[in-house]
C-alpha positions as CSV (number, residue, x, y, z in Angstrom):
1,M,31.4,45.2,-8.9
2,R,34.3,43.9,-11.0
3,Q,34.5,41.0,-13.4
4,E,37.2,38.5,-14.0
5,K,37.6,35.4,-16.1
6,I,37.8,31.8,-14.8
7,N,39.8,29.5,-17.0
8,I,37.9,26.2,-17.3
9,R,40.1,24.4,-19.7
10,P,40.9,21.8,-20.9
11,T,37.6,19.9,-21.5
12,T,34.6,22.2,-21.4
13,G,32.6,19.6,-23.3
14,V,32.9,17.2,-20.4
15,Y,30.3,19.2,-18.4
16,A,27.6,18.1,-20.9
17,T,28.3,14.4,-20.2
18,Y,27.4,14.6,-16.5
19,K,23.7,14.6,-17.2
20,N,24.1,10.9,-18.0
21,L,25.6,10.0,-14.6
22,R,23.8,7.5,-12.4
23,Y,22.2,9.7,-9.8
24,E,18.9,9.8,-8.0
25,P,17.5,13.2,-7.1
26,W,18.4,12.6,-3.4
27,T,21.9,11.4,-4.1
28,A,22.6,14.4,-6.4
29,L,21.2,16.8,-3.7
30,A,23.5,15.0,-1.2
31,E,26.5,16.2,-3.2
32,F,25.6,19.8,-2.4
33,I,24.8,19.0,1.2
34,D,28.1,17.2,1.6
35,N,29.9,20.4,0.6
36,S,27.9,22.5,3.0
37,T,28.2,20.2,6.0
38,Q,32.0,19.8,5.4
39,S,32.4,23.6,5.2
40,Y,30.6,23.8,8.5
41,F,32.7,21.0,10.2
42,D,36.0,22.5,8.9
43,H,35.1,25.8,10.5
44,K,32.8,24.8,13.3
45,S,34.5,26.6,16.2
46,E,34.7,29.9,14.2
47,L,31.0,29.7,13.2
48,K,29.9,28.7,16.7
49,N,31.5,31.8,18.1
50,L,29.5,34.1,15.9
51,E,26.7,35.8,17.8
52,D,24.0,35.3,15.1
53,F,25.0,31.6,14.3
54,K,22.9,28.9,16.0
55,K,23.5,25.9,13.7
56,L,24.1,25.0,10.1
57,T,21.0,25.6,8.0
58,I,20.6,24.3,4.5
59,E,17.5,25.2,2.5
60,I,16.5,23.4,-0.6
61,S,13.9,25.1,-2.7
62,Y,12.2,23.7,-5.8
63,C,9.7,26.1,-7.4
64,T,8.4,27.6,-10.6
65,D,9.3,31.2,-11.3
66,D,7.2,33.9,-12.9
67,N,8.2,32.7,-16.4
68,G,6.9,29.2,-15.7
69,E,10.5,27.7,-15.4
70,D,11.3,25.2,-12.7
71,V,14.3,26.4,-10.6
72,L,16.2,24.4,-8.0
73,T,18.1,26.3,-5.3
74,I,20.3,25.1,-2.5
75,K,21.4,27.7,0.1
76,D,23.5,27.4,3.2
77,N,24.9,29.5,6.0
78,A,28.2,27.6,6.3
79,Y,31.6,29.2,6.2
80,G,31.5,30.1,2.5
81,M,34.2,30.2,-0.2
82,E,37.1,32.6,-0.9
83,S,38.5,32.9,-4.5
84,D,40.7,29.8,-4.4
85,D,37.9,27.5,-3.0
86,F,35.4,29.1,-5.4
87,Y,37.7,28.4,-8.4
88,R,38.1,24.7,-7.3
89,A,34.3,24.4,-7.0
90,I,33.7,25.5,-10.6
91,V,36.6,24.0,-12.5
92,L,37.1,20.3,-13.4
93,D,39.8,18.2,-11.9
94,K,40.4,20.5,-8.9
95,P,39.9,18.5,-5.8
96,P,39.8,20.2,-2.4
97,I,43.0,20.6,-0.4
98,I,41.6,18.4,2.4
99,T,40.4,15.1,1.1
100,T,39.5,13.4,4.4
101,G,36.0,14.9,4.5
102,R,32.7,14.3,2.8
103,N,33.7,16.2,-0.3
104,E,36.9,14.3,-0.9
105,F,36.7,14.0,-4.7
106,G,36.0,17.6,-5.4
107,M,33.6,16.7,-8.2
108,G,30.2,16.6,-6.5
109,L,29.0,20.2,-7.1
110,K,29.9,20.1,-10.8
111,T,28.5,16.7,-11.5
112,A,25.3,17.1,-9.6
113,A,24.6,20.5,-11.0
114,C,25.1,19.3,-14.6
115,W,23.0,16.3,-13.9
116,F,20.1,18.4,-12.7
117,G,20.3,21.2,-15.3
118,S,22.2,22.8,-18.1
119,Y,22.5,26.2,-16.6
120,W,23.8,26.7,-13.1
121,T,25.0,29.5,-10.9
122,V,27.2,29.5,-7.8
123,I,27.3,32.5,-5.4
124,S,29.4,32.5,-2.2
125,S,31.1,34.7,0.4
126,R,33.4,33.4,3.1
127,Y,33.2,34.7,6.6
128,G,35.8,37.4,7.1
129,S,36.1,38.2,3.4
130,E,34.8,41.5,1.9
131,Y,33.9,39.8,-1.4
132,E,31.1,37.8,-2.9
133,Y,31.9,35.6,-5.9
134,R,29.4,34.7,-8.6
135,A,29.7,32.6,-11.7
136,S,27.4,30.8,-14.1
137,V,28.0,27.7,-16.2
138,D,25.9,27.3,-19.4
139,V,26.6,23.7,-20.3
140,K,24.9,23.7,-23.7
141,E,26.7,26.9,-24.7
142,L,30.1,25.6,-23.6
143,S,29.6,22.4,-25.6
144,L,28.9,24.4,-28.7
145,T,31.4,27.2,-28.5
146,K,34.2,25.3,-26.8
147,E,35.0,28.4,-24.8
148,D,37.8,28.0,-22.3
149,S,36.7,30.6,-19.8
150,I,33.6,32.0,-18.1
151,N,32.9,35.3,-16.3
152,Q,33.2,35.7,-12.6
153,D,31.5,38.6,-10.9
154,I,33.1,39.9,-7.7
155,N,31.0,42.2,-5.4
156,E,31.8,43.9,-2.1
157,V,29.8,42.5,0.9
158,S,30.0,42.7,4.7
159,K,32.9,40.7,6.3
160,D,30.2,39.1,8.5
161,S,28.7,37.4,5.5
162,H,29.0,33.6,5.1
163,Y,26.9,31.6,2.7
164,T,26.8,29.6,-0.5
165,I,23.9,29.6,-3.0
166,I,23.5,27.2,-5.9
167,E,20.8,27.9,-8.5
168,I,20.0,25.5,-11.3
169,R,17.9,26.2,-14.3
170,N,17.0,24.5,-17.7
171,L,16.5,21.3,-15.7
172,N,17.2,17.9,-17.2
173,K,15.8,16.2,-14.1
174,K,12.8,17.5,-12.3
175,I,11.5,16.8,-8.8
176,T,7.8,16.5,-9.3
177,G,5.1,14.1,-8.2
178,S,4.2,13.4,-4.5
179,R,6.0,10.0,-4.6
180,T,9.3,11.5,-5.8
181,I,9.1,14.5,-3.4
182,G,8.3,12.1,-0.5
183,K,11.3,9.9,-1.3
184,V,13.6,13.0,-1.6
185,K,12.6,14.2,1.8
186,T,12.7,10.7,3.4
187,F,16.1,9.8,2.0
188,L,17.8,13.1,2.8
189,S,16.6,13.0,6.4
190,S,18.0,9.4,6.5
191,I,21.3,10.2,4.9
192,Y,22.0,13.1,7.3
193,R,20.4,11.5,10.4
194,Q,23.6,11.8,12.3
195,D,23.8,15.6,11.8
196,I,20.1,16.0,12.5
197,R,20.0,13.9,15.7
198,N,23.2,15.7,17.0
199,H,21.5,19.1,16.4
200,E,24.2,20.1,14.1
201,L,21.9,20.7,11.1
202,D,18.6,22.1,10.2
203,L,17.7,20.8,6.7
204,Y,14.7,22.2,4.9
205,Y,12.9,21.2,1.7
206,N,10.5,23.9,0.4
207,G,10.2,25.3,3.9
208,E,9.6,22.0,5.7
209,I,12.2,21.0,8.2
210,L,13.3,17.4,7.7
211,T,13.4,15.1,10.8
212,F,14.6,11.6,11.5
213,E,13.0,9.4,14.1
214,D,15.0,6.5,15.5
215,P,13.0,3.3,15.9
216,E,12.1,1.9,19.4
217,I,14.4,-0.9,20.5
218,Y,12.9,-4.1,21.8
219,I,13.0,-4.6,25.6
220,D,12.5,-8.1,26.9
221,A,10.5,-8.0,30.1
222,E,11.2,-11.7,30.7
223,E,15.0,-11.0,30.8
224,N,15.0,-8.3,33.4
225,N,14.0,-5.6,30.9
226,K,17.0,-6.3,28.7
227,L,17.5,-3.7,25.9
228,W,18.3,-5.7,22.8
229,K,21.1,-3.4,21.5
230,E,24.8,-4.1,21.4
231,E,27.8,-2.0,20.4
232,I,30.2,-3.8,18.0
233,E,33.6,-3.1,16.4
234,F,35.8,-5.1,14.1
235,N,38.6,-4.6,11.6
236,I,39.3,-6.1,8.2
237,D,42.8,-6.2,6.7
238,H,42.7,-5.0,3.1
239,K,45.7,-4.1,0.9
240,G,47.9,-3.4,3.9
241,K,45.3,-1.2,5.6
242,K,42.9,-1.9,8.5
243,L,39.4,-1.0,7.5
244,I,37.5,-0.2,10.7
245,T,33.8,-0.8,11.4
246,R,32.1,0.3,14.6
247,G,28.4,0.8,15.5
248,F,25.5,-1.2,16.9
249,I,23.1,-4.0,16.2
250,A,19.7,-4.1,17.7
251,I,16.1,-5.5,17.5
252,R,13.2,-3.2,16.6
253,K,10.2,-3.1,18.9
254,K,8.0,-3.1,15.9
255,A,8.6,-5.2,12.8
256,S,9.1,-3.2,9.6
257,V,10.1,-4.5,6.2
258,S,11.5,-1.2,5.1
259,G,13.0,-0.1,8.5
260,A,14.9,-3.3,9.4
261,G,18.4,-4.0,8.1
262,L,21.8,-2.3,8.5
263,T,22.5,1.3,7.6
264,L,26.1,1.8,6.6
265,L,27.6,5.3,7.2
266,R,30.9,6.9,6.3
267,R,32.2,10.1,7.8
268,G,28.8,10.8,9.5
269,R,26.6,10.4,6.5
270,V,24.7,7.4,5.1
271,I,26.2,5.6,2.1
272,I,23.8,2.6,2.1
273,G,20.5,2.7,3.8
274,G,17.1,4.5,4.0
275,A,13.6,3.5,3.4
276,E,13.6,0.1,1.6
277,E,17.3,0.3,0.9
278,N,19.0,-0.9,4.1
279,Y,21.8,-3.4,3.8
280,R,20.3,-6.8,4.2
281,P,22.2,-9.6,2.4
282,K,20.6,-13.0,2.5
283,E,23.8,-14.5,4.1
284,L,23.1,-12.3,7.2
285,F,19.3,-11.9,7.3
286,G,17.9,-15.0,5.6
287,D,14.8,-14.9,3.4
288,S,12.5,-12.0,3.3
289,N,9.7,-13.8,5.2
290,T,11.8,-14.3,8.3
291,F,11.4,-12.3,11.5
292,A,15.1,-11.4,11.5
293,Y,14.6,-9.7,8.1
294,Q,11.9,-7.5,9.7
295,R,13.3,-6.9,13.2
296,V,17.1,-6.8,13.2
297,F,18.6,-3.4,12.4
298,G,21.7,-1.4,13.1
299,E,24.0,1.4,12.2
300,L,27.7,0.8,11.2
301,H,30.2,3.5,10.8
302,M,32.9,2.7,8.2
303,D,34.8,5.9,8.0
304,N,38.0,4.7,6.2
305,W,36.3,2.3,3.8
306,P,36.5,3.2,0.1
307,V,33.4,4.5,-1.7
308,T,32.3,5.1,-5.2
309,Q,32.6,8.7,-6.6
310,A,28.8,9.1,-6.3
311,K,29.0,8.0,-2.7
312,D,26.0,5.8,-3.2
313,N,27.9,2.5,-2.5
314,F,31.1,1.1,-1.1
315,D,33.8,0.3,-3.5
316,W,34.2,-3.2,-2.2
317,N,34.2,-5.6,-5.2
318,D,37.9,-5.8,-5.2
319,E,39.5,-8.8,-3.6
320,A,36.2,-10.1,-2.2
321,L,36.0,-7.2,0.3
322,E,32.2,-7.4,0.7
323,E,32.4,-11.2,1.4
324,K,35.0,-10.5,4.1
325,F,32.6,-7.9,5.6
326,I,29.7,-10.3,5.7
327,E,31.8,-13.1,7.2
328,A,32.9,-10.8,10.0
329,L,29.3,-9.8,10.7
330,K,27.8,-13.3,10.8
331,P,28.8,-14.2,14.4
332,L,27.9,-10.7,15.7
333,I,24.4,-10.7,14.2
334,K,23.6,-14.4,14.9
335,P,22.2,-13.9,18.5
336,F,19.9,-11.1,17.3
337,K,18.5,-13.3,14.5
338,E,17.8,-16.1,17.0
339,K,16.2,-13.7,19.4
340,A,14.0,-12.2,16.7
341,E,12.7,-15.7,15.8
342,D,12.0,-16.3,19.5
343,I,9.9,-13.1,19.7
344,R,8.0,-14.4,16.6
345,V,7.1,-17.6,18.4
346,R,6.0,-15.8,21.5
347,K,3.9,-13.3,19.6
348,T,2.1,-16.1,17.7
349,T,1.3,-17.9,20.9
350,S,0.1,-14.6,22.5
351,Q,-2.3,-13.9,19.6
352,K,-3.8,-17.4,19.9
353,Q,-4.2,-16.8,23.6
354,V,-6.2,-13.6,22.9
355,V,-8.8,-15.7,21.0
356,V,-8.9,-18.3,23.7
357,D,-9.4,-15.7,26.4
358,A,-12.2,-14.0,24.4
359,I,-14.2,-17.2,24.0
360,E,-13.6,-18.2,27.6
361,N,-14.8,-14.7,28.6
362,L,-18.1,-15.2,26.8
363,K,-18.5,-18.6,28.4
364,S,-17.8,-17.4,31.9
365,F,-20.5,-14.8,31.6
366,G,-23.2,-17.1,30.3
367,I,-23.4,-15.7,26.7
368,I,-22.3,-19.2,25.4
369,D,-22.6,-22.6,27.0
370,D,-19.6,-24.5,25.7
371,S,-16.7,-24.1,23.2
372,T,-13.8,-25.8,21.4
373,I,-11.0,-24.1,19.5
374,E,-8.6,-25.5,16.9
375,F,-5.6,-23.6,15.4
376,T,-4.3,-24.0,11.9
377,D,-0.9,-22.6,10.8
378,L,-0.7,-21.1,7.3
379,P,2.4,-21.6,5.2
380,Q,4.8,-18.6,5.2
381,T,5.0,-16.4,2.1
382,S,7.8,-14.4,0.6
383,T,5.7,-11.3,-0.2
384,I,7.2,-8.6,1.9
385,K,5.9,-5.1,1.0
386,E,3.1,-3.1,2.4
387,S,2.4,0.3,0.7
388,N,-0.4,2.6,0.0
389,S,-1.1,4.5,-3.3
390,E,1.8,6.8,-2.6
391,N,4.1,3.7,-1.9
392,I,4.8,5.0,1.6
393,E,5.6,2.0,3.8
394,Q,3.9,1.5,7.1
395,E,5.0,-0.5,10.1
396,K,3.2,-3.6,11.3
397,E,3.6,-5.8,14.4
398,E,3.4,-9.1,12.7
399,T,4.0,-9.5,8.9
400,L,4.2,-13.0,7.5
401,V,1.0,-13.8,5.5
402,S,0.4,-11.5,2.6
403,V,-2.9,-10.3,1.3
404,K,-3.7,-7.6,-1.2
405,H,-6.5,-5.0,-1.7
406,G,-6.3,-3.0,-4.8
407,D,-3.0,-1.2,-4.9
408,T,-2.3,-2.0,-1.3
409,S,-0.7,-5.1,0.0
410,I,-0.2,-6.1,3.6
411,Q,1.1,-9.1,5.6
412,F,-0.3,-10.7,8.6
413,N,0.8,-13.1,11.3
414,E,1.3,-16.6,10.1
415,T,-1.4,-18.1,12.2
416,A,-5.0,-18.4,11.1
417,I,-7.5,-19.3,13.8
418,S,-10.1,-21.8,12.6
419,H,-12.9,-24.0,13.9
420,I,-14.1,-22.0,16.9
421,S,-17.1,-24.0,17.8
422,I,-19.5,-22.6,20.4
423,V,-22.8,-23.8,21.8
424,R,-25.7,-21.7,23.0
425,G,-28.9,-23.6,23.8
426,N,-29.8,-25.7,20.9
427,N,-27.6,-23.8,18.5
428,K,-24.0,-24.6,17.6
429,Y,-21.8,-22.0,15.7
430,N,-18.7,-23.0,13.9
431,L,-16.7,-19.7,13.5
432,D,-13.7,-19.5,11.2
433,L,-11.4,-16.4,11.3
434,E,-10.2,-16.3,7.7
435,Y,-7.0,-14.7,6.3
436,N,-8.0,-14.8,2.6
437,N,-8.0,-11.9,0.2
438,N,-10.1,-13.9,-2.3
439,I,-13.2,-13.6,0.0
440,S,-15.1,-10.4,-0.7
441,Q,-17.6,-10.7,2.2
442,W,-16.6,-9.6,5.7
443,L,-19.1,-11.9,7.5
444,S,-21.2,-14.8,6.2
445,I,-23.6,-17.1,8.0
446,S,-25.2,-20.3,6.7
447,R,-27.2,-23.1,8.2
448,I,-25.2,-26.3,7.6
449,H,-27.1,-28.8,9.7
450,E,-30.5,-29.1,11.4
451,D,-32.1,-31.9,13.4
452,E,-34.5,-32.2,16.3
453,K,-31.8,-31.4,18.9
454,T,-29.3,-29.0,17.3
455,N,-29.0,-26.4,14.6
456,V,-25.5,-25.9,13.3
457,Y,-24.4,-22.7,11.6
458,G,-21.3,-22.0,9.7
459,V,-19.8,-18.5,10.3
460,K,-16.9,-17.1,8.4
461,L,-15.2,-13.8,9.4
462,N,-12.8,-12.3,6.9
463,M,-10.1,-10.7,9.0
464,T,-8.4,-9.2,5.9
465,H,-11.5,-7.3,4.7
466,P,-10.4,-3.8,3.5
467,F,-12.5,-2.2,6.1
468,F,-10.6,-3.9,9.0
469,Y,-7.3,-5.2,7.7
470,K,-5.1,-2.5,9.2
471,L,-6.3,-3.5,12.7
472,T,-5.9,-7.3,12.3
473,N,-2.6,-7.5,14.1
474,N,-3.9,-5.6,17.1
475,K,-4.7,-8.1,19.8
476,D,-7.3,-5.8,21.3
477,F,-9.0,-5.7,17.9
478,I,-9.1,-9.5,17.7
479,D,-10.5,-9.8,21.2
480,I,-13.2,-7.2,20.7
481,M,-14.1,-8.4,17.1
482,T,-14.3,-12.1,18.2
483,R,-16.8,-11.3,21.0
484,F,-18.7,-8.7,19.0
485,V,-19.2,-10.9,16.0
486,L,-20.3,-13.9,18.0
487,C,-22.9,-11.7,19.8
488,M,-24.0,-10.4,16.4
489,V,-24.4,-13.8,14.9
490,I,-26.3,-15.1,17.9
491,A,-28.7,-12.1,17.7
492,E,-29.3,-12.7,14.0
493,V,-29.9,-16.5,14.4
494,E,-32.2,-16.1,17.4
495,A,-34.1,-13.3,15.7
496,G,-34.7,-15.6,12.8
497,L,-36.0,-18.4,15.0
498,T,-38.8,-16.0,16.1
499,S,-39.8,-15.1,12.6
500,T,-43.4,-15.2,11.3
501,D,-44.7,-18.1,9.2
502,D,-43.7,-16.3,6.0
503,G,-40.1,-16.0,7.2
504,K,-40.2,-12.3,7.9
505,V,-38.3,-10.8,10.9
506,E,-39.3,-7.5,12.5
507,V,-36.9,-4.8,11.3
508,D,-35.6,-3.9,14.7
509,L,-35.5,-7.4,16.2
510,I,-31.8,-8.2,15.5
511,R,-30.7,-4.8,16.9
512,L,-32.8,-5.4,20.1
513,K,-31.4,-8.9,20.5
514,M,-27.9,-7.5,20.1
515,N,-28.5,-4.8,22.6
516,K,-29.8,-7.4,25.1
517,L,-26.7,-9.6,24.7
518,L,-24.3,-6.7,25.1
519,E,-26.2,-5.4,28.0
520,E,-26.2,-8.8,29.6
521,Y,-22.5,-9.1,29.1
522,C,-21.7,-5.6,30.4
523,N,-24.0,-5.8,33.4
524,I,-22.6,-9.1,34.6
525,K,-19.0,-7.9,34.0
């Protein structure tokens, strides 16, 4: 081993300021991954020809060492760095020679490492080189001593070696808590979706491989099984340059508040997008309670568009560039918005029909004698999020009416079914299917009218009760629950009519009545 000095003048104190940059853990980690993936793409043919190289592998590890100190490590098997590249990676104001890749600014490793922690080490060996380079930056020490150089260790290694390892200690920002860890994994898999789906990259977080699942696209059976996805491309003139946008717009099979919207990529990695952060300006998608907001999605590649240094947004505030982008998209996205609203209307009609069919089914098999059904439309709401205690979003088929249970909120289809009146013998039952989170009871029955000919009972079924609410948008659930509840109510009422003089009912009589009704229904069917 030998040791050399790396001159890091002129501004060693600047390293300490990077901890104040506007990063999120996933955007800071993306800086390291950008370097690794670009190293791979720059030398892809050479690496692919190696016998022991299958694909690029990047392993992120966040753990506590034997001394109780949190340590963040990022390791790859990309091409690695020789002395000149290693020098540029460590020293300020030394951009890479090639600036058309993902690491165009040459600042990502330094800024992200300083943001995460005040002591970081870089180790690297390039394929074909017989040397490994190692250097550590102690940010606090440099800011105090104003030293203009750091030590670099050079070790002999096999020429077949190719890797880079970054280890960060004395952390300013920690990745702890299930919610933060979940978001890190979700966003990283989204940011590098293109590399993952193309089988170019295996990305690990604490030993778990990160995957990305593309949503199913809506197929319209009434339009000869048309797949609602269209490739698009357009250019925008800006400062004498044509900014190119190409990609696709589509409609999701399942509505999702977090999953809909546009994902904007540049040079194969996401700039804007991911869970809850897709690009969805009101001018294109309308209000948050519209079906277009929850169904229309797409991926747009904008490889020559300018980005911010943190690569977390496009630098498009100059000369109304974003407004031009939105105007160019409006006519392209319009047919998808209209189709999404058409799907909403058809879905609502379909759900109503499920209830009608359930009642008619009971009537045809003699369980009830007659029925009437009225439908009441609830007003739309702008509440849009559904999340559990970990704030992990779930997909729902229909999401327009919002209810809340504890820390969990969820939206339902905009139609409430009310005034289902059925007649069985001398008894009439008025059943309301309620979508109201202010009702604590799942099912209530009350006698509201009694005369010599007819007994009338009011029945309220709370479809948003915490025990059932996740199933409420399932048409099979609505069908089964409608029939089941009516049989249950009939069994309870008829059992009560055979009570003793003191109003008591045999303990098993309701169950026996229910069994008889279900048996009657099943046998006939």
